[in-house]
C-alpha positions in Angstrom: 32.3 -1.2 -17.4 30.3 1.9 -16.8 28.2 1.2 -19.9 27.2 -2.2 -18.6 26.4 -0.8 -15.2 24.2 2.1 -17.0 22.5 -0.6 -18.7 21.9 -2.9 -15.8 20.4 0.0 -13.8 18.2 1.0 -16.5 17.0 -2.6 -16.8 16.5 -2.9 -12.9 14.4 0.4 -12.9 12.2 -0.8 -15.8 11.5 -4.0 -14.1 10.6 -1.7 -10.8 8.2 0.3 -12.7 6.4 -2.6 -14.4 5.5 -3.7 -11.1 4.4 -0.3 -9.8 0.6 0.3 -9.5 -1.1 2.9 -11.5 -2.6 5.9 -9.5 -6.3 5.7 -8.5 -8.9 8.1 -10.3 -11.6 9.4 -7.7 -15.0 10.2 -8.6 -15.9 13.3 -6.7 -19.6 13.2 -7.3 -19.7 9.6 -5.8 -17.7 10.4 -2.8 -20.0 13.5 -2.2 -23.2 11.3 -2.2 -21.5 9.0 0.2 -20.6 11.7 2.7 -24.2 13.4 2.1 -25.6 10.5 4.1 -23.2 10.4 6.8 -23.6 14.0 7.4 -27.3 13.4 7.9 -26.6 10.8 10.5 -24.1 13.2 12.3 -26.6 15.9 12.3 -29.2 13.8 13.6 -26.9 12.4 16.4 -26.0 15.9 17.4 -29.7 17.1 17.4 -30.9 14.5 19.6 -28.8 14.4 22.8 -28.0 10.9 24.1 -28.5 9.1 20.9 -25.9 6.8 19.7 -25.2 5.1 16.3 -25.7 1.5 18.2 -29.3 2.6 19.1 -29.9 4.0 15.7 -28.8 0.5 14.3 -31.0 -1.6 16.9 -33.9 0.4 16.0 -33.4 -0.1 12.1 -33.3 3.7 11.4 -34.2 4.8 8.1 -30.8 6.9 8.2 -28.9 3.7 8.1 -30.2 2.3 4.8 -27.6 1.5 2.5 -24.8 1.6 4.9 -22.7 -1.8 5.9 -22.2 -1.3 9.6 -20.0 -4.3 9.8 -17.1 -3.2 7.8 -13.8 -3.4 9.9 -11.3 -0.5 9.8 -8.6 -2.9 8.6 -10.8 -4.2 5.5 -11.2 -0.7 4.7 -7.6 0.1 4.4 -7.2 -3.3 2.2 -10.0 -2.2 -0.2 -8.3 1.1 -0.8 -4.6 2.5 -0.6 -2.3 1.7 1.9 -1.1 4.5 4.3 0.6 7.6 2.6 -0.7 6.5 -0.9 2.3 4.4 -1.3 1.5 1.1 -3.5 2.6 -2.3 -1.7 5.3 -2.7 -4.3 6.9 0.1 -3.0 6.7 -0.9 0.6 8.4 -4.0 -0.1 10.8 -2.5 -2.3 12.1 0.0 -0.2 11.7 -1.3 3.4 12.4 -4.9 2.2 11.1 -7.8 4.6 9.9 -5.0 7.0 7.6 -3.5 4.4 6.1 -7.0 3.4 5.2 -7.5 7.1 3.8 -4.0 7.2 1.7 -4.8 3.9 0.6 -8.1 5.2 -0.8 -6.6 8.7 -2.0 -3.3 7.3 -4.1 -5.1 4.6 -5.6 -7.7 7.0 -3.7 -10.6 5.3 -4.7 -9.5 1.6 -2.6 -12.0 -0.5 -2.7 -9.8 -3.5 -1.2 -6.8 -1.8 1.5 -9.0 0.0 2.6 -10.7 -3.2 3.1 -7.1 -4.7 5.2 -6.2 -1.5 7.1 -9.5 -2.0 7.7 -8.8 -5.5 9.3 -5.4 -4.4 11.4 -6.9 -1.6 12.7 -9.6 -4.5 13.6 -6.8 -6.9 15.5 -5.0 -4.1 17.5 -8.3 -3.2 18.1 -9.1 -7.0 19.4 -5.3 -7.3 21.5 -5.7 -4.1 22.9 -9.1 -5.2 23.7 -7.7 -9.0 25.6 -4.7 -7.5 27.6 -7.0 -5.1 28.6 -9.5 -7.7 29.8 -6.3 -9.9 31.7 -4.6 -7.3 32.9 -7.1 -5.2 33.4 -10.4 -7.2 34.4 -8.5 -10.4 36.9 -6.3 -8.6 35.6 -2.9 -9.9 36.9 -0.1 -7.9 40.3 -1.6 -7.1 40.3 -2.7 -3.2 36.6 -3.9 -3.1 37.6 -6.7 -1.1 37.5 -5.0 2.2 33.8 -6.0 2.3 34.8 -9.6 3.5 
C-alpha cells in the first residue's frame, strides 16, 4: 500500500509542477532606461516647488513623452507578477477558494490568471479527495472511521 501511496503522491506532484509558471527573466538595461525618465521627472518636480504631475500632464510637458499616465495600479499588478512573486497556480493550490478570489481581485478580473488559480484549487481538491478515499474508504490505518 505504501508503494501505491508513493506513486500517487509523485503523480500528484508532477501535475502540480506541470501547471506552475516559469520564472520571469528581467532585462536590467530596459528597467534602468525606464527609471531614468522617471528620475528626470522627479528631479524637475523637486527643483520647481509647487509643480505637480497633473500640471505637467496638462501642459503636455516634454518630460512625459512616452509615459502612459492612464495606467491603473491594479492593471499593473495584472501585467506583472502577483504579490510576493507567487504564481496564480500556487495561490489557488495553497489557499484554495480564498486564493482564487484573491487572484481574481488582485489581477482586476484577469481570466487567464484566475483560471490558473482555479486549476491549483482543483489539484488540491483532487489530492484531498484521493487521500480521503485511500485513508477512510479503503480503511488504511485501522480505525480510520473516526472521521465520520
